[in-house]
N, CA, C and O atoms as CSV, one atom per row, in Angstrom:
chain,resi,resn,atom,element,x,y,z
A,1,MET,N,N,2.104,-17.878,14.570
A,1,MET,CA,C,1.796,-18.652,13.386
A,1,MET,C,C,2.958,-18.544,12.399
A,1,MET,O,O,3.604,-17.502,12.293
A,2,ASP,N,N,3.204,-19.614,11.695
A,2,ASP,CA,C,4.304,-19.685,10.733
A,2,ASP,C,C,3.763,-19.444,9.325
A,2,ASP,O,O,2.651,-19.863,9.002
A,3,PHE,N,N,4.540,-18.778,8.502
A,3,PHE,CA,C,4.150,-18.478,7.129
A,3,PHE,C,C,5.252,-18.979,6.200
A,3,PHE,O,O,6.029,-18.180,5.678
A,4,PRO,N,N,5.326,-20.299,5.987
A,4,PRO,CA,C,6.468,-20.907,5.299
A,4,PRO,C,C,6.649,-20.491,3.846
A,4,PRO,O,O,7.754,-20.594,3.314
A,5,ARG,N,N,5.597,-20.027,3.199
A,5,ARG,CA,C,5.725,-19.660,1.786
A,5,ARG,C,C,6.299,-18.258,1.596
A,5,ARG,O,O,6.648,-17.876,0.479
A,6,LEU,N,N,6.398,-17.499,2.676
A,6,LEU,CA,C,6.937,-16.143,2.578
A,6,LEU,C,C,8.444,-16.173,2.752
A,6,LEU,O,O,8.957,-16.781,3.692
A,7,LYS,N,N,9.143,-15.525,1.854
A,7,LYS,CA,C,10.607,-15.485,1.867
A,7,LYS,C,C,11.079,-14.054,1.609
A,7,LYS,O,O,10.468,-13.305,0.847
A,8,ILE,N,N,12.170,-13.704,2.257
A,8,ILE,CA,C,12.809,-12.417,1.993
A,8,ILE,C,C,13.117,-12.354,0.496
A,8,ILE,O,O,13.571,-13.332,-0.099
A,9,GLY,N,N,12.864,-11.198,-0.094
A,9,GLY,CA,C,13.142,-11.010,-1.515
A,9,GLY,C,C,11.925,-11.125,-2.410
A,9,GLY,O,O,11.994,-10.784,-3.591
A,10,LEU,N,N,10.799,-11.605,-1.866
A,10,LEU,CA,C,9.584,-11.641,-2.681
A,10,LEU,C,C,9.306,-10.237,-3.197
A,10,LEU,O,O,9.475,-9.255,-2.474
A,11,THR,N,N,8.881,-10.149,-4.450
A,11,THR,CA,C,8.727,-8.850,-5.098
A,11,THR,C,C,7.365,-8.734,-5.767
A,11,THR,O,O,6.887,-9.668,-6.411
A,12,GLY,N,N,6.759,-7.581,-5.602
A,12,GLY,CA,C,5.528,-7.244,-6.314
A,12,GLY,C,C,5.789,-6.033,-7.180
A,12,GLY,O,O,6.488,-5.105,-6.774
A,13,VAL,N,N,5.226,-6.046,-8.378
A,13,VAL,CA,C,5.421,-4.939,-9.317
A,13,VAL,C,C,4.061,-4.470,-9.827
A,13,VAL,O,O,3.195,-5.279,-10.161
A,14,VAL,N,N,3.891,-3.163,-9.881
A,14,VAL,CA,C,2.705,-2.545,-10.462
A,14,VAL,C,C,3.192,-1.538,-11.488
A,14,VAL,O,O,4.106,-0.757,-11.224
A,15,GLN,N,N,2.575,-1.565,-12.661
A,15,GLN,CA,C,2.934,-0.612,-13.713
A,15,GLN,C,C,1.649,0.041,-14.205
A,15,GLN,O,O,0.642,-0.632,-14.421
A,16,LYS,N,N,1.695,1.356,-14.378
A,16,LYS,CA,C,0.491,2.091,-14.753
A,16,LYS,C,C,0.848,3.328,-15.555
A,16,LYS,O,O,1.788,4.051,-15.227
A,17,THR,N,N,0.083,3.558,-16.611
A,17,THR,CA,C,0.188,4.815,-17.340
A,17,THR,C,C,-0.677,5.829,-16.603
A,17,THR,O,O,-1.849,5.573,-16.327
A,18,ILE,N,N,-0.099,6.965,-16.290
A,18,ILE,CA,C,-0.785,7.972,-15.482
A,18,ILE,C,C,-1.891,8.632,-16.297
A,18,ILE,O,O,-1.672,9.143,-17.395
A,19,GLU,N,N,-3.088,8.599,-15.715
A,19,GLU,CA,C,-4.269,9.162,-16.362
A,19,GLU,C,C,-4.797,10.335,-15.545
A,19,GLU,O,O,-4.303,10.616,-14.454
A,20,LYS,N,N,-5.798,11.009,-16.079
A,20,LYS,CA,C,-6.359,12.186,-15.425
A,20,LYS,C,C,-6.766,11.898,-13.977
A,20,LYS,O,O,-6.536,12.724,-13.094
A,21,GLU,N,N,-7.376,10.718,-13.728
A,21,GLU,CA,C,-7.849,10.412,-12.373
A,21,GLU,C,C,-6.716,10.173,-11.377
A,21,GLU,O,O,-6.965,10.085,-10.174
A,22,ASP,N,N,-5.472,10.065,-11.860
A,22,ASP,CA,C,-4.305,9.875,-10.993
A,22,ASP,C,C,-3.635,11.195,-10.617
A,22,ASP,O,O,-2.665,11.204,-9.859
A,23,THR,N,N,-4.140,12.294,-11.137
A,23,THR,CA,C,-3.481,13.583,-10.928
A,23,THR,C,C,-3.873,14.209,-9.586
A,23,THR,O,O,-4.886,13.859,-8.980
A,24,ALA,N,N,-3.043,15.133,-9.158
A,24,ALA,CA,C,-3.269,15.805,-7.873
A,24,ALA,C,C,-4.615,16.527,-7.846
A,24,ALA,O,O,-5.326,16.464,-6.843
A,25,LEU,N,N,-4.970,17.207,-8.927
A,25,LEU,CA,C,-6.236,17.934,-8.963
A,25,LEU,C,C,-7.416,16.968,-8.862
A,25,LEU,O,O,-8.366,17.227,-8.124
A,26,ALA,N,N,-7.363,15.872,-9.591
A,26,ALA,CA,C,-8.473,14.907,-9.584
A,26,ALA,C,C,-8.641,14.244,-8.221
A,26,ALA,O,O,-9.766,13.995,-7.787
A,27,ILE,N,N,-7.548,13.962,-7.553
A,27,ILE,CA,C,-7.602,13.276,-6.252
A,27,ILE,C,C,-7.890,14.247,-5.113
A,27,ILE,O,O,-8.390,13.850,-4.060
A,28,GLY,N,N,-7.574,15.519,-5.329
A,28,GLY,CA,C,-7.815,16.511,-4.290
A,28,GLY,C,C,-6.613,16.778,-3.410
A,28,GLY,O,O,-6.741,17.321,-2.313
A,29,SER,N,N,-5.435,16.391,-3.899
A,29,SER,CA,C,-4.233,16.599,-3.085
A,29,SER,C,C,-3.417,17.802,-3.546
A,29,SER,O,O,-2.289,18.003,-3.096
A,30,GLY,N,N,-3.985,18.590,-4.433
A,30,GLY,CA,C,-3.278,19.768,-4.913
A,30,GLY,C,C,-3.930,20.313,-6.167
A,30,GLY,O,O,-4.955,19.805,-6.622
A,31,ALA,N,N,-3.322,21.358,-6.725
A,31,ALA,CA,C,-3.902,22.054,-7.869
A,31,ALA,C,C,-3.318,21.615,-9.206
A,31,ALA,O,O,-3.756,22.089,-10.255
A,32,LEU,N,N,-2.345,20.727,-9.185
A,32,LEU,CA,C,-1.675,20.338,-10.426
A,32,LEU,C,C,-2.520,19.324,-11.189
A,32,LEU,O,O,-2.766,18.215,-10.716
A,33,LYS,N,N,-2.961,19.731,-12.388
A,33,LYS,CA,C,-3.911,18.886,-13.117
A,33,LYS,C,C,-3.273,17.907,-14.086
A,33,LYS,O,O,-3.982,17.127,-14.722
A,34,THR,N,N,-1.945,17.927,-14.216
A,34,THR,CA,C,-1.302,17.001,-15.154
A,34,THR,C,C,-0.219,16.150,-14.505
A,34,THR,O,O,0.457,15.385,-15.193
A,35,LEU,N,N,-0.044,16.270,-13.185
A,35,LEU,CA,C,1.030,15.539,-12.509
A,35,LEU,C,C,0.480,14.466,-11.569
A,35,LEU,O,O,-0.580,14.626,-10.965
A,36,LEU,N,N,1.231,13.372,-11.465
A,36,LEU,CA,C,0.876,12.268,-10.581
A,36,LEU,C,C,0.742,12.756,-9.144
A,36,LEU,O,O,1.634,13.419,-8.616
A,37,ALA,N,N,-0.374,12.424,-8.524
A,37,ALA,CA,C,-0.615,12.780,-7.127
A,37,ALA,C,C,0.117,11.813,-6.204
A,37,ALA,O,O,0.217,10.619,-6.485
A,38,THR,N,N,0.623,12.348,-5.107
A,38,THR,CA,C,1.285,11.490,-4.119
A,38,THR,C,C,0.357,10.382,-3.606
A,38,THR,O,O,0.811,9.245,-3.476
A,39,PRO,N,N,-0.927,10.658,-3.306
A,39,PRO,CA,C,-1.794,9.557,-2.869
A,39,PRO,C,C,-1.930,8.440,-3.915
A,39,PRO,O,O,-2.065,7.271,-3.552
A,40,ALA,N,N,-1.895,8.787,-5.191
A,40,ALA,CA,C,-1.958,7.762,-6.243
A,40,ALA,C,C,-0.682,6.926,-6.243
A,40,ALA,O,O,-0.730,5.713,-6.445
A,41,LEU,N,N,0.452,7.575,-6.018
A,41,LEU,CA,C,1.720,6.846,-5.926
A,41,LEU,C,C,1.709,5.904,-4.721
A,41,LEU,O,O,2.142,4.756,-4.822
A,42,VAL,N,N,1.219,6.386,-3.593
A,42,VAL,CA,C,1.132,5.551,-2.392
A,42,VAL,C,C,0.242,4.336,-2.657
A,42,VAL,O,O,0.582,3.221,-2.259
A,43,ALA,N,N,-0.890,4.543,-3.321
A,43,ALA,CA,C,-1.792,3.424,-3.627
A,43,ALA,C,C,-1.092,2.374,-4.480
A,43,ALA,O,O,-1.284,1.177,-4.268
A,44,MET,N,N,-0.288,2.808,-5.438
A,44,MET,CA,C,0.461,1.860,-6.270
A,44,MET,C,C,1.478,1.090,-5.431
A,44,MET,O,O,1.670,-0.109,-5.631
A,45,MET,N,N,2.123,1.775,-4.498
A,45,MET,CA,C,3.111,1.128,-3.631
A,45,MET,C,C,2.453,0.069,-2.743
A,45,MET,O,O,2.998,-1.018,-2.549
A,46,ILE,N,N,1.289,0.397,-2.213
A,46,ILE,CA,C,0.557,-0.567,-1.392
A,46,ILE,C,C,0.134,-1.761,-2.240
A,46,ILE,O,O,0.277,-2.908,-1.819
A,47,GLU,N,N,-0.384,-1.492,-3.428
A,47,GLU,CA,C,-0.810,-2.576,-4.322
A,47,GLU,C,C,0.349,-3.519,-4.649
A,47,GLU,O,O,0.171,-4.737,-4.661
A,48,ALA,N,N,1.521,-2.969,-4.912
A,48,ALA,CA,C,2.690,-3.803,-5.222
A,48,ALA,C,C,3.066,-4.675,-4.028
A,48,ALA,O,O,3.452,-5.832,-4.201
A,49,SER,N,N,2.958,-4.133,-2.829
A,49,SER,CA,C,3.277,-4.900,-1.617
A,49,SER,C,C,2.292,-6.047,-1.420
A,49,SER,O,O,2.687,-7.163,-1.081
A,50,VAL,N,N,1.026,-5.770,-1.630
A,50,VAL,CA,C,-0.005,-6.805,-1.512
A,50,VAL,C,C,0.242,-7.911,-2.543
A,50,VAL,O,O,0.149,-9.096,-2.224
A,51,LYS,N,N,0.553,-7.518,-3.767
A,51,LYS,CA,C,0.826,-8.503,-4.825
A,51,LYS,C,C,2.000,-9.410,-4.474
A,51,LYS,O,O,2.025,-10.579,-4.857
A,52,ALA,N,N,2.959,-8.872,-3.752
A,52,ALA,CA,C,4.159,-9.651,-3.420
A,52,ALA,C,C,3.861,-10.813,-2.487
A,52,ALA,O,O,4.486,-11.868,-2.599
A,53,VAL,N,N,2.916,-10.640,-1.566
A,53,VAL,CA,C,2.751,-11.654,-0.516
A,53,VAL,C,C,1.357,-12.250,-0.351
A,53,VAL,O,O,1.235,-13.434,-0.035
A,54,ASP,N,N,0.318,-11.472,-0.553
A,54,ASP,CA,C,-1.023,-11.972,-0.235
A,54,ASP,C,C,-1.397,-13.267,-0.967
A,54,ASP,O,O,-2.041,-14.124,-0.361
A,55,PRO,N,N,-1.027,-13.448,-2.230
A,55,PRO,CA,C,-1.374,-14.707,-2.906
A,55,PRO,C,C,-0.719,-15.944,-2.275
A,55,PRO,O,O,-1.146,-17.068,-2.536
A,56,LEU,N,N,0.306,-15.744,-1.453
A,56,LEU,CA,C,1.028,-16.862,-0.842
A,56,LEU,C,C,0.539,-17.209,0.563
A,56,LEU,O,O,1.006,-18.179,1.159
A,57,LEU,N,N,-0.383,-16.434,1.084
A,57,LEU,CA,C,-0.877,-16.668,2.443
A,57,LEU,C,C,-1.881,-17.815,2.470
A,57,LEU,O,O,-2.526,-18.126,1.469
A,58,LEU,N,N,-1.993,-18.431,3.637
A,58,LEU,CA,C,-2.993,-19.473,3.826
A,58,LEU,C,C,-4.383,-18.871,3.665
A,58,LEU,O,O,-4.593,-17.685,3.918
A,59,GLU,N,N,-5.325,-19.702,3.243
A,59,GLU,CA,C,-6.695,-19.244,3.062
A,59,GLU,C,C,-7.221,-18.640,4.359
A,59,GLU,O,O,-7.015,-19.180,5.446
A,60,GLY,N,N,-7.906,-17.506,4.218
A,60,GLY,CA,C,-8.470,-16.834,5.381
A,60,GLY,C,C,-7.573,-15.763,5.966
A,60,GLY,O,O,-7.975,-15.055,6.889
A,61,PHE,N,N,-6.351,-15.633,5.438
A,61,PHE,CA,C,-5.421,-14.616,5.929
A,61,PHE,C,C,-5.165,-13.572,4.849
A,61,PHE,O,O,-5.152,-13.875,3.656
A,62,ILE,N,N,-4.963,-12.345,5.293
A,62,ILE,CA,C,-4.648,-11.224,4.414
A,62,ILE,C,C,-3.593,-10.372,5.107
A,62,ILE,O,O,-3.254,-10.608,6.267
A,63,THR,N,N,-3.077,-9.379,4.388
A,63,THR,CA,C,-2.221,-8.391,5.041
A,63,THR,C,C,-2.969,-7.070,5.106
A,63,THR,O,O,-3.785,-6.748,4.242
A,64,VAL,N,N,-2.669,-6.318,6.151
A,64,VAL,CA,C,-3.224,-4.972,6.305
A,64,VAL,C,C,-2.070,-4.008,6.537
A,64,VAL,O,O,-1.074,-4.349,7.175
A,65,GLY,N,N,-2.219,-2.813,6.015
A,65,GLY,CA,C,-1.178,-1.812,6.165
A,65,GLY,C,C,-1.129,-1.256,7.572
A,65,GLY,O,O,-2.165,-1.036,8.199
A,66,LYS,N,N,0.091,-1.029,8.071
A,66,LYS,CA,C,0.293,-0.427,9.390
A,66,LYS,C,C,1.089,0.871,9.301
A,66,LYS,O,O,0.767,1.850,9.975
A,67,VAL,N,N,2.131,0.874,8.465
A,67,VAL,CA,C,3.013,2.040,8.360
A,67,VAL,C,C,3.389,2.220,6.898
A,67,VAL,O,O,3.654,1.248,6.191
A,68,ILE,N,N,3.409,3.463,6.452
A,68,ILE,CA,C,3.991,3.760,5.146
A,68,ILE,C,C,4.726,5.087,5.262
A,68,ILE,O,O,4.197,6.059,5.801
A,69,ASP,N,N,5.943,5.114,4.751
A,69,ASP,CA,C,6.801,6.297,4.829
A,69,ASP,C,C,7.490,6.421,3.480
A,69,ASP,O,O,8.369,5.625,3.150
A,70,ILE,N,N,7.091,7.417,2.703
A,70,ILE,CA,C,7.677,7.551,1.368
A,70,ILE,C,C,8.144,8.977,1.112
A,70,ILE,O,O,7.738,9.924,1.785
A,71,THR,N,N,9.009,9.090,0.120
A,71,THR,CA,C,9.344,10.395,-0.437
A,71,THR,C,C,8.937,10.364,-1.900
A,71,THR,O,O,9.281,9.437,-2.634
A,72,HIS,N,N,8.204,11.385,-2.313
A,72,HIS,CA,C,7.806,11.550,-3.715
A,72,HIS,C,C,8.765,12.595,-4.271
A,72,HIS,O,O,8.547,13.798,-4.124
A,73,GLU,N,N,9.825,12.120,-4.910
A,73,GLU,CA,C,10.982,12.962,-5.216
A,73,GLU,C,C,10.911,13.740,-6.522
A,73,GLU,O,O,11.470,14.832,-6.616
A,74,LYS,N,N,10.238,13.200,-7.526
A,74,LYS,CA,C,10.231,13.833,-8.850
A,74,LYS,C,C,8.817,13.819,-9.422
A,74,LYS,O,O,8.045,12.903,-9.139
A,75,PRO,N,N,8.470,14.836,-10.231
A,75,PRO,CA,C,7.144,14.868,-10.847
A,75,PRO,C,C,7.060,13.924,-12.048
A,75,PRO,O,O,8.040,13.701,-12.759
A,76,THR,N,N,5.863,13.381,-12.250
A,76,THR,CA,C,5.585,12.531,-13.405
A,76,THR,C,C,4.329,13.062,-14.082
A,76,THR,O,O,3.306,13.274,-13.432
A,77,CYS,N,N,4.414,13.273,-15.384
A,77,CYS,CA,C,3.301,13.833,-16.143
A,77,CYS,C,C,2.279,12.777,-16.538
A,77,CYS,O,O,2.595,11.600,-16.707
A,78,GLN,N,N,1.052,13.239,-16.678
A,78,GLN,CA,C,-0.004,12.397,-17.223
A,78,GLN,C,C,0.472,11.849,-18.569
A,78,GLN,O,O,1.064,12.582,-19.361
A,79,GLY,N,N,0.220,10.578,-18.828
A,79,GLY,CA,C,0.659,9.932,-20.063
A,79,GLY,C,C,1.949,9.148,-19.912
A,79,GLY,O,O,2.236,8.265,-20.719
A,80,MET,N,N,2.730,9.461,-18.886
A,80,MET,CA,C,3.954,8.699,-18.631
A,80,MET,C,C,3.594,7.420,-17.872
A,80,MET,O,O,2.523,7.324,-17.272
A,81,THR,N,N,4.491,6.450,-17.906
A,81,THR,CA,C,4.265,5.172,-17.229
A,81,THR,C,C,5.109,5.098,-15.967
A,81,THR,O,O,6.310,5.365,-15.984
A,82,VAL,N,N,4.455,4.731,-14.875
A,82,VAL,CA,C,5.137,4.567,-13.588
A,82,VAL,C,C,5.181,3.079,-13.254
A,82,VAL,O,O,4.189,2.364,-13.396
A,83,THR,N,N,6.345,2.635,-12.810
A,83,THR,CA,C,6.529,1.267,-12.340
A,83,THR,C,C,6.919,1.334,-10.873
A,83,THR,O,O,7.824,2.076,-10.490
A,84,VAL,N,N,6.230,0.554,-10.064
A,84,VAL,CA,C,6.529,0.490,-8.632
A,84,VAL,C,C,6.958,-0.927,-8.301
A,84,VAL,O,O,6.315,-1.897,-8.700
A,85,LYS,N,N,8.055,-1.029,-7.564
A,85,LYS,CA,C,8.557,-2.324,-7.113
A,85,LYS,C,C,8.574,-2.332,-5.594
A,85,LYS,O,O,9.088,-1.411,-4.959
A,86,SER,N,N,8.004,-3.389,-5.020
A,86,SER,CA,C,7.990,-3.581,-3.570
A,86,SER,C,C,8.697,-4.894,-3.267
A,86,SER,O,O,8.306,-5.948,-3.768
A,87,VAL,N,N,9.742,-4.824,-2.443
A,87,VAL,CA,C,10.542,-6.009,-2.114
A,87,VAL,C,C,10.409,-6.301,-0.625
A,87,VAL,O,O,10.632,-5.425,0.210
A,88,LEU,N,N,10.043,-7.536,-0.300
A,88,LEU,CA,C,9.946,-7.955,1.097
A,88,LEU,C,C,11.350,-8.042,1.684
A,88,LEU,O,O,12.171,-8.838,1.229
A,89,LYS,N,N,11.620,-7.219,2.695
A,89,LYS,CA,C,12.951,-7.139,3.290
A,89,LYS,C,C,13.064,-7.808,4.652
A,89,LYS,O,O,14.158,-8.207,5.053
A,90,ALA,N,N,11.948,-7.937,5.373
A,90,ALA,CA,C,12.008,-8.537,6.710
A,90,ALA,C,C,10.676,-9.178,7.064
A,90,ALA,O,O,9.606,-8.699,6.688
A,91,ILE,N,N,10.781,-10.285,7.805
A,91,ILE,CA,C,9.615,-10.984,8.346
A,91,ILE,C,C,9.867,-11.152,9.838
A,91,ILE,O,O,10.847,-11.777,10.242
A,92,ASP,N,N,8.976,-10.592,10.657
A,92,ASP,CA,C,9.097,-10.689,12.115
A,92,ASP,C,C,7.731,-11.104,12.658
A,92,ASP,O,O,6.882,-10.256,12.932
A,93,GLY,N,N,7.525,-12.400,12.811
A,93,GLY,CA,C,6.205,-12.890,13.199
A,93,GLY,C,C,5.221,-12.594,12.088
A,93,GLY,O,O,5.381,-13.061,10.960
A,94,ASN,N,N,4.191,-11.807,12.416
A,94,ASN,CA,C,3.215,-11.442,11.388
A,94,ASN,C,C,3.512,-10.078,10.761
A,94,ASN,O,O,2.737,-9.600,9.933
A,95,LYS,N,N,4.621,-9.452,11.145
A,95,LYS,CA,C,5.000,-8.136,10.612
A,95,LYS,C,C,5.916,-8.303,9.406
A,95,LYS,O,O,6.944,-8.976,9.476
A,96,LEU,N,N,5.521,-7.676,8.294
A,96,LEU,CA,C,6.294,-7.724,7.056
A,96,LEU,C,C,6.772,-6.318,6.717
A,96,LEU,O,O,6.000,-5.362,6.788
A,97,THR,N,N,8.041,-6.194,6.350
A,97,THR,CA,C,8.618,-4.899,6.000
A,97,THR,C,C,9.046,-4.919,4.539
A,97,THR,O,O,9.725,-5.843,4.089
A,98,PHE,N,N,8.641,-3.890,3.807
A,98,PHE,CA,C,8.916,-3.791,2.376
A,98,PHE,C,C,9.743,-2.550,2.059
A,98,PHE,O,O,9.593,-1.507,2.695
A,99,GLU,N,N,10.617,-2.683,1.067
A,99,GLU,CA,C,11.341,-1.547,0.494
A,99,GLU,C,C,10.641,-1.200,-0.815
A,99,GLU,O,O,10.382,-2.074,-1.643
A,100,LEU,N,N,10.338,0.079,-0.992
A,100,LEU,CA,C,9.578,0.543,-2.145
A,100,LEU,C,C,10.437,1.409,-3.052
A,100,LEU,O,O,11.211,2.241,-2.578
A,101,THR,N,N,10.297,1.207,-4.364
A,101,THR,CA,C,10.955,2.059,-5.348
A,101,THR,C,C,9.970,2.321,-6.479
A,101,THR,O,O,9.326,1.396,-6.976
A,102,ALA,N,N,9.854,3.577,-6.881
A,102,ALA,CA,C,8.983,3.946,-7.999
A,102,ALA,C,C,9.796,4.715,-9.023
A,102,ALA,O,O,10.631,5.551,-8.675
A,103,TYR,N,N,9.543,4.424,-10.281
A,103,TYR,CA,C,10.257,5.131,-11.338
A,103,TYR,C,C,9.382,5.262,-12.570
A,103,TYR,O,O,8.463,4.474,-12.793
A,104,ASP,N,N,9.691,6.280,-13.367
A,104,ASP,CA,C,9.044,6.443,-14.665
A,104,ASP,C,C,10.102,6.235,-15.740
A,104,ASP,O,O,11.187,5.729,-15.453
A,105,GLU,N,N,9.797,6.616,-16.967
A,105,GLU,CA,C,10.731,6.382,-18.068
A,105,GLU,C,C,12.036,7.162,-17.928
A,105,GLU,O,O,13.028,6.833,-18.579
A,106,VAL,N,N,12.041,8.183,-17.090
A,106,VAL,CA,C,13.226,9.032,-16.936
A,106,VAL,C,C,14.104,8.600,-15.765
A,106,VAL,O,O,15.324,8.753,-15.817
A,107,GLY,N,N,13.494,8.062,-14.714
A,107,GLY,CA,C,14.278,7.649,-13.553
A,107,GLY,C,C,13.431,7.487,-12.312
A,107,GLY,O,O,12.202,7.445,-12.380
A,108,ILE,N,N,14.102,7.396,-11.172
A,108,ILE,CA,C,13.418,7.195,-9.890
A,108,ILE,C,C,12.589,8.426,-9.543
A,108,ILE,O,O,13.057,9.559,-9.653
A,109,ILE,N,N,11.342,8.181,-9.118
A,109,ILE,CA,C,10.460,9.280,-8.704
A,109,ILE,C,C,10.081,9.192,-7.227
A,109,ILE,O,O,9.574,10.158,-6.656
A,110,GLY,N,N,10.326,8.041,-6.612
A,110,GLY,CA,C,9.966,7.905,-5.207
A,110,GLY,C,C,10.556,6.654,-4.590
A,110,GLY,O,O,10.857,5.676,-5.275
A,111,LYS,N,N,10.715,6.713,-3.273
A,111,LYS,CA,C,11.248,5.585,-2.506
A,111,LYS,C,C,10.510,5.535,-1.178
A,111,LYS,O,O,9.883,6.509,-0.760
A,112,GLY,N,N,10.595,4.392,-0.529
A,112,GLY,CA,C,9.965,4.345,0.778
A,112,GLY,C,C,10.042,3.008,1.464
A,112,GLY,O,O,10.744,2.087,1.046
A,113,TYR,N,N,9.282,2.950,2.546
A,113,TYR,CA,C,9.235,1.810,3.457
A,113,TYR,C,C,7.764,1.557,3.758
A,113,TYR,O,O,6.993,2.498,3.947
A,114,HIS,N,N,7.379,0.297,3.802
A,114,HIS,CA,C,5.987,-0.052,4.098
A,114,HIS,C,C,5.970,-1.256,5.028
A,114,HIS,O,O,6.720,-2.215,4.846
A,115,GLU,N,N,5.104,-1.185,6.018
A,115,GLU,CA,C,4.943,-2.293,6.962
A,115,GLU,C,C,3.507,-2.796,6.869
A,115,GLU,O,O,2.556,-2.018,6.946
A,116,ARG,N,N,3.367,-4.098,6.703
A,116,ARG,CA,C,2.061,-4.745,6.676
A,116,ARG,C,C,2.050,-5.857,7.713
A,116,ARG,O,O,3.093,-6.429,8.031
A,117,HIS,N,N,0.870,-6.162,8.239
A,117,HIS,CA,C,0.735,-7.241,9.209
A,117,HIS,C,C,-0.205,-8.299,8.646
A,117,HIS,O,O,-1.215,-7.979,8.020
A,118,ILE,N,N,0.138,-9.551,8.874
A,118,ILE,CA,C,-0.718,-10.655,8.458
A,118,ILE,C,C,-1.779,-10.848,9.531
A,118,ILE,O,O,-1.469,-10.973,10.716
A,119,VAL,N,N,-3.039,-10.872,9.097
A,119,VAL,CA,C,-4.154,-11.033,10.031
A,119,VAL,C,C,-5.172,-12.008,9.461
A,119,VAL,O,O,-5.203,-12.275,8.260
A,120,SER,N,N,-5.996,-12.527,10.344
A,120,SER,CA,C,-7.145,-13.322,9.926
A,120,SER,C,C,-8.191,-12.365,9.363
A,120,SER,O,O,-8.566,-11.394,10.020
A,121,GLN,N,N,-8.657,-12.637,8.155
A,121,GLN,CA,C,-9.669,-11.770,7.562
A,121,GLN,C,C,-10.941,-11.777,8.414
A,121,GLN,O,O,-11.547,-10.729,8.637
A,122,LYS,N,N,-11.335,-12.936,8.878
A,122,LYS,CA,C,-12.519,-13.048,9.725
A,122,LYS,C,C,-12.321,-12.251,11.017
A,122,LYS,O,O,-13.225,-11.540,11.457
A,123,GLY,N,N,-11.146,-12.372,11.617
A,123,GLY,CA,C,-10.864,-11.679,12.865
A,123,GLY,C,C,-10.923,-10.173,12.741
A,123,GLY,O,O,-11.494,-9.499,13.599
A,124,ILE,N,N,-10.341,-9.637,11.682
A,124,ILE,CA,C,-10.338,-8.172,11.546
A,124,ILE,C,C,-11.736,-7.657,11.229
A,124,ILE,O,O,-12.109,-6.569,11.669
A,125,LEU,N,N,-12.510,-8.426,10.471
A,125,LEU,CA,C,-13.888,-8.014,10.198
A,125,LEU,C,C,-14.730,-8.044,11.471
A,125,LEU,O,O,-15.589,-7.185,11.667
A,126,GLU,N,N,-14.489,-9.022,12.330
A,126,GLU,CA,C,-15.199,-9.086,13.611
A,126,GLU,C,C,-14.852,-7.885,14.489
A,126,GLU,O,O,-15.730,-7.307,15.129
A,127,LYS,N,N,-13.577,-7.512,14.520
A,127,LYS,CA,C,-13.168,-6.343,15.312
A,127,LYS,C,C,-13.800,-5.062,14.778
A,127,LYS,O,O,-14.223,-4.201,15.549
A,128,ALA,N,N,-13.862,-4.943,13.454
A,128,ALA,CA,C,-14.485,-3.762,12.854
A,128,ALA,C,C,-15.971,-3.709,13.198
A,128,ALA,O,O,-16.507,-2.640,13.490
A,129,GLU,N,N,-16.628,-4.853,13.161
A,129,GLU,CA,C,-18.052,-4.917,13.507
A,129,GLU,C,C,-18.271,-4.534,14.971
A,129,GLU,O,O,-19.246,-3.853,15.290
A,130,GLU,N,N,-17.381,-4.961,15.859
A,130,GLU,CA,C,-17.475,-4.577,17.272
A,130,GLU,C,C,-17.399,-3.060,17.419
A,130,GLU,O,O,-18.128,-2.470,18.217
A,131,ARG,N,N,-16.523,-2.439,16.655
A,131,ARG,CA,C,-16.387,-0.977,16.716
A,131,ARG,C,C,-17.655,-0.289,16.201
A,131,ARG,O,O,-18.101,0.710,16.766
A,132,ARG,N,N,-18.227,-0.835,15.122
A,132,ARG,CA,C,-19.455,-0.252,14.581
A,132,ARG,C,C,-20.581,-0.343,15.611
A,132,ARG,O,O,-21.328,0.615,15.808
A,133,LYS,N,N,-20.698,-1.496,16.264
A,133,LYS,CA,C,-21.740,-1.684,17.277
A,133,LYS,C,C,-21.528,-0.746,18.464
A,133,LYS,O,O,-22.491,-0.246,19.045
A,134,LEU,N,N,-20.281,-0.513,18.818
A,134,LEU,CA,C,-19.964,0.413,19.903
A,134,LEU,C,C,-20.463,1.818,19.559
A,134,LEU,O,O,-21.022,2.511,20.410
A,135,LEU,N,N,-20.260,2.223,18.328
A,135,LEU,CA,C,-20.728,3.533,17.884
A,135,LEU,C,C,-22.250,3.593,17.932
A,135,LEU,O,O,-22.822,4.552,18.448
A,136,GLU,N,N,-22.899,2.572,17.397
A,136,GLU,CA,C,-24.365,2.552,17.368
A,136,GLU,C,C,-24.973,2.543,18.766
A,136,GLU,O,O,-26.055,3.089,18.979
A,137,SER,N,N,-24.284,1.928,19.709
A,137,SER,CA,C,-24.810,1.841,21.077
A,137,SER,C,C,-24.661,3.149,21.850
A,137,SER,O,O,-25.220,3.308,22.935
A,138,GLY,N,N,-23.908,4.072,21.283
A,138,GLY,CA,C,-23.667,5.330,21.976
A,138,GLY,C,C,-22.548,5.247,22.991
A,138,GLY,O,O,-22.306,6.201,23.730
A,139,MET,N,N,-21.862,4.115,23.035
A,139,MET,CA,C,-20.795,3.903,24.016
A,139,MET,C,C,-19.427,4.366,23.516
A,139,MET,O,O,-18.445,4.324,24.258
A,140,ALA,N,N,-19.363,4.804,22.270
A,140,ALA,CA,C,-18.081,5.270,21.735
A,140,ALA,C,C,-17.696,6.570,22.425
A,140,ALA,O,O,-18.544,7.432,22.655
A,141,LYS,N,N,-16.426,6.709,22.751
A,141,LYS,CA,C,-15.930,7.908,23.418
A,141,LYS,C,C,-15.548,8.945,22.371
A,141,LYS,O,O,-14.896,8.628,21.376
A,142,ALA,N,N,-15.959,10.178,22.604
A,142,ALA,CA,C,-15.567,11.271,21.721
A,142,ALA,C,C,-14.102,11.591,21.957
A,142,ALA,O,O,-13.599,11.476,23.074
A,143,LEU,N,N,-13.434,11.987,20.903
A,143,LEU,CA,C,-12.017,12.345,21.028
A,143,LEU,C,C,-11.847,13.676,21.702
A,143,LEU,O,O,-10.719,14.134,21.890
C-alpha cells in the first residue's frame, strides 16, 4: 500500500512540564521522587512520533510501535519543561523510522530511534481478538 502524504522530514513535537506523576518513584521505575522517569520520557517520544504521521494516514489506518531504542542521558527535575522532537527519517513500505531528540531548558537529555508500522486498525483489533479467544479456549500454549 502507498502512503503518499508521508514524507521524510515530517516532525512531531511534544512539550511537557514534568510533574510528580512523571517521576521515577511515581511510575515505579526507581526511587527518585523528583526526577523524570525513563518510561515517561519514552512515552513522550512515542507520542511525538504518532503526532508526526498518524493524522496524515488514510482513514482506518494507524501506526503501532515495533522498536524503540533510547538513551536517557541527563536528569531532569520536576518543574522543568521537556521538549521531544521526532523526525521521520525513513519509509520502507509500512515501516517508518524516526530519530528522537529530547531536551530540557539546559540541553539534550535523551536521544534515540523508534520504528512504527502502519496497520489497519480493524485488522490489528481482529488479530488481538483472535488471541483473546485462543486464551479463553484453553488452546494458548504456556511459555
